[in-house]
C-alpha positions as CSV (number, residue, x, y, z in Angstrom):
1,M,78.6,194.5,48.1
2,L,79.9,191.4,50.0
3,R,76.8,191.1,52.2
4,R,74.2,190.8,49.3
5,P,74.7,187.3,48.5
6,Y,74.0,186.6,52.1
7,Y,70.9,188.4,52.0
8,I,69.8,186.5,48.9
9,A,70.6,183.2,50.6
10,F,68.7,184.0,53.4
11,T,65.7,185.0,51.5
12,V,65.6,181.8,49.7
13,V,66.0,179.8,53.0
14,V,63.0,181.7,54.3
15,L,60.9,181.2,51.3
16,L,61.8,177.6,51.3
17,T,60.7,177.2,54.8
18,L,57.5,178.9,54.3
19,V,56.7,176.7,51.3
20,L,57.3,173.7,53.3
21,L,55.1,174.7,56.2
22,N,52.3,175.5,53.8
23,L,52.5,172.2,52.0
24,P,50.2,169.2,53.1
25,G,51.6,166.8,55.9
26,R,51.7,163.8,53.5
27,T,54.0,165.8,50.9
28,T,56.3,167.2,53.7
29,A,56.9,163.4,55.0
30,Q,57.7,162.2,51.6
31,I,60.2,165.1,51.1
32,K,61.8,164.3,54.5
33,L,62.1,160.7,53.6
34,G,63.7,161.4,50.3
35,L,66.3,163.5,51.9
36,S,67.1,160.9,54.7
37,G,67.5,158.4,51.8
38,L,70.3,160.5,50.3
39,F,72.2,160.8,53.6
40,L,71.7,157.4,54.9
41,P,74.3,155.6,52.7
42,L,76.8,158.0,54.1
43,F,75.9,157.3,57.6
44,G,76.1,153.6,57.0
45,L,79.5,154.0,55.3
46,A,80.7,155.8,58.5
47,N,79.6,153.2,60.8
48,S,81.2,150.4,58.7
49,A,84.3,152.1,58.8
50,H,84.3,152.4,62.6
51,R,83.4,148.7,62.7
52,I,86.4,147.7,60.5
53,A,88.7,150.0,62.5
54,D,87.6,148.3,65.8
55,R,88.1,144.7,64.4
56,T,91.5,145.9,63.0
57,G,92.5,147.2,66.3
58,N,91.4,144.3,68.2
59,S,93.2,141.8,65.7
60,L,96.6,143.5,65.8
61,V,99.0,141.8,68.0
62,P,102.5,143.2,68.8
63,K,105.2,141.6,67.0
64,K,107.3,140.5,70.1
65,Y,104.1,138.5,71.3
66,L,104.0,136.7,67.8
67,L,107.7,135.9,67.8
68,A,107.3,134.5,71.3
69,E,104.4,132.4,70.2
70,V,106.4,131.1,67.1
71,E,109.4,130.2,69.5
72,R,107.0,128.4,72.0
73,L,105.6,126.3,69.1
74,H,109.0,125.4,67.6
75,L,110.2,124.4,71.1
76,E,107.1,122.2,71.6
77,N,107.6,120.6,68.1
78,E,111.1,119.8,68.9
79,Q,110.1,118.2,72.2
80,L,107.4,116.1,70.5
81,K,110.2,114.9,67.9
82,I,112.5,113.9,70.6
83,A,109.7,112.0,72.5
84,A,108.8,110.2,69.2
85,S,112.4,109.3,68.5
86,Q,112.8,108.0,72.0
87,T,109.8,106.0,71.8
88,T,111.2,104.4,68.6
89,N,114.6,103.6,69.9
90,V,113.0,102.1,73.0
91,W,110.7,99.8,70.8
92,L,113.6,98.8,68.5
93,E,115.7,98.1,71.7
94,N,113.2,95.9,73.2
95,A,112.7,94.0,69.8
96,Q,116.3,93.4,69.6
97,L,116.5,92.2,73.3
98,R,113.6,90.0,72.8
99,Q,115.2,88.4,69.6
100,A,118.5,88.1,71.3
101,L,116.9,86.2,74.5
102,G,115.1,83.9,72.2
103,W,118.3,83.2,70.3
104,Q,120.2,82.8,73.5
105,R,117.9,80.0,74.8
106,Q,118.9,78.0,71.6
107,V,122.6,78.2,72.2
108,P,124.2,75.4,74.4
109,F,126.5,77.7,76.3
110,K,126.4,79.8,79.4
111,M,126.2,83.4,78.2
112,K,125.6,86.8,79.8
113,L,124.5,90.0,78.0
114,A,126.7,93.0,78.4
115,N,126.4,96.5,77.4
116,V,129.2,98.5,75.3
117,I,130.0,101.4,77.8
118,M,133.0,102.9,76.1
119,R,135.5,102.7,73.1
120,D,138.9,103.9,73.0
121,P,139.2,106.8,70.4
122,A,142.8,105.7,69.6
123,N,141.8,102.0,69.2
124,W,138.1,102.6,67.8
125,W,138.3,99.3,65.8
126,R,140.3,97.1,68.1
127,T,138.8,97.2,71.6
128,I,135.6,98.0,73.4
129,Q,134.6,98.4,77.1
130,I,131.7,96.2,78.5
131,D,129.8,96.4,81.8
132,L,130.7,93.1,83.2
133,G,133.7,92.2,85.2
134,S,135.1,89.7,87.7
135,K,132.1,90.2,90.0
136,D,129.9,88.6,87.2
137,G,132.4,85.7,86.6
138,V,134.1,87.1,83.5
139,I,137.8,86.1,83.1
140,T,140.3,86.7,80.2
141,N,139.9,85.0,77.0
142,L,136.4,84.3,77.1
143,P,134.8,84.7,73.6
144,V,132.4,87.5,73.0
145,R,129.8,87.5,70.2
146,T,126.5,88.8,69.0
147,S,123.6,86.8,67.6
148,D,125.2,87.4,64.2
149,G,128.7,86.1,64.9
150,L,131.8,86.4,66.5
151,V,133.2,89.8,68.0
152,G,136.3,89.0,69.6
153,R,137.7,87.9,73.2
154,V,138.0,89.3,76.7
155,E,141.5,90.7,77.1
156,Q,141.5,92.5,80.2
157,V,139.1,92.1,83.3
158,G,138.2,94.6,86.1
159,Y,135.8,94.2,89.0
160,R,132.8,95.9,87.2
161,S,134.0,96.1,83.5
162,A,136.3,94.3,81.1
163,R,138.1,95.2,77.8
164,V,137.3,93.1,74.8
165,L,139.8,92.6,71.9
166,L,138.0,92.8,68.5
167,L,138.6,90.8,65.4
168,G,140.2,93.8,63.7
169,D,143.2,93.6,66.1
170,P,146.1,91.6,65.0
171,K,146.6,90.3,68.6
172,C,143.2,88.5,68.2
173,P,143.9,85.5,65.9
174,V,141.1,83.0,65.6
175,A,141.4,79.2,64.5
176,A,138.7,79.0,61.7
177,Q,137.5,76.8,59.0
178,V,135.4,76.9,55.8
179,Q,132.0,75.4,56.5
180,E,131.3,74.0,53.2
181,T,134.5,72.2,52.6
182,G,136.0,72.0,56.1
183,A,139.3,73.7,55.1
184,K,141.0,75.2,58.0
185,G,143.3,78.1,58.6
186,V,144.1,81.2,60.8
187,L,142.0,84.1,60.8
188,V,143.8,87.5,61.4
189,A,143.4,91.2,60.5
190,G,145.3,91.6,57.3
191,P,146.5,94.5,55.2
192,S,143.0,95.0,54.0
193,S,141.8,95.7,57.5
194,I,143.5,99.0,57.6
195,L,141.2,100.4,54.8
196,D,138.0,98.4,55.6
197,Q,137.8,97.1,59.2
198,S,135.0,94.6,58.2
199,I,137.4,92.6,56.1
200,V,139.9,90.1,57.7
201,Q,142.2,87.4,56.2
202,L,141.9,83.8,56.5
203,S,145.5,82.5,56.1
204,Y,147.4,79.1,55.8
205,V,144.6,77.5,54.1
206,P,146.0,74.2,52.2
207,R,146.5,75.0,48.4
208,N,144.4,72.0,47.5
209,S,141.3,73.4,49.4
210,L,138.4,74.4,47.4
211,V,137.5,77.8,48.8
212,R,135.1,80.0,46.9
213,P,133.7,83.4,47.3
214,G,130.4,83.1,49.3
215,N,131.6,80.4,51.4
216,R,131.0,80.6,55.2
217,V,133.7,80.9,57.7
218,I,133.1,79.7,61.2
219,T,135.3,79.1,64.4
220,S,137.0,75.6,64.1
221,G,137.1,74.9,67.9
222,E,140.9,74.6,67.8
223,G,143.2,77.2,69.7
224,G,141.6,76.8,73.1
225,Y,139.7,80.1,73.1
226,F,136.5,79.9,70.8
227,P,134.2,76.9,70.6
228,R,133.5,75.5,67.3
229,G,130.6,76.7,65.0
230,I,130.4,80.4,65.7
231,P,129.8,82.4,62.5
232,I,132.5,84.8,61.4
233,G,131.9,85.8,58.1
234,E,131.7,85.0,54.2
235,V,134.7,84.7,51.8
236,V,135.2,87.6,49.3
237,D,138.1,86.3,47.3
238,T,141.1,84.0,47.3
239,N,144.7,84.3,46.1
240,S,147.7,81.9,46.4
241,V,150.8,82.8,48.5
242,D,154.3,81.6,49.1
243,F,154.7,80.1,45.5
244,G,151.3,78.4,45.7
245,L,151.9,76.4,49.0
246,Y,148.9,78.2,50.7
247,V,145.8,80.0,49.9
248,E,144.7,83.1,51.7
249,A,141.0,84.4,51.4
250,R,139.6,87.6,52.4
251,V,136.6,87.4,54.7
252,K,133.9,90.0,55.4
253,L,132.7,89.8,59.0
254,T,129.0,89.0,59.7
255,V,129.2,91.5,62.6
256,N,129.3,95.2,62.2
257,L,132.1,96.1,64.6
258,R,131.3,99.8,64.2
259,Q,127.8,99.6,65.7
260,L,128.1,97.4,68.9
261,D,125.5,98.4,71.5
262,S,125.5,94.9,73.4
263,V,127.3,91.7,73.2
264,W,127.3,88.2,74.8
265,V,130.2,86.8,76.9
266,V,130.4,83.0,76.3
267,W,131.4,80.4,79.0
268,P,132.2,77.4,76.6
């Protein structure tokens, strides 16, 4: 009973074969073309699947190689940033030096440019170390300034370096005057300098002096250390002291003592 279906199927195949063999050649070719058209999309789909698989296999890269490439690109980007930053710093430094040299030619003093090489963390606002010393002719009490104004004076000299006492130190008093009125006084680091190192105090100004906020303060040339006319700062405000006998003025320095990269040592 189980073999009967096989016999029937075999008989059908034999009959179809005989029919196809007896058909005309043109009809047989058309039948073959139709059958191939049915199976051709399946063959094309299989080939496409093989091509996609090959492309996917070729495009897949192990994760460790991708991470290594990302790290390489990151390092290259950082190096480019550093190079760009260094180029900008060099350009700015050259511009500052050109400006300083041009300004130096207009000043009737002998001056030498010095680089700030060290600051004492314990006296950050009071002293700096420069790379000029006795071999360069530096002696104590020489004025030190920038193109913006007074910085301080040389306190101690070594062979190749020197220590500069800044205006923020109480041991660096300056004989000063108000440029607009000629009122004179002594400029020292006052109580305000503890909170704000850019503020110093002009003391012992005569009470009848007309000192106003915004007035410019310069060195008076008295006292033996600083030549006359070096800018110091601008008056912020004033008040009377000692029962109105004197006037004190708070002065904001023109030089930013926190950002000193290079200074000029002055031989009056």
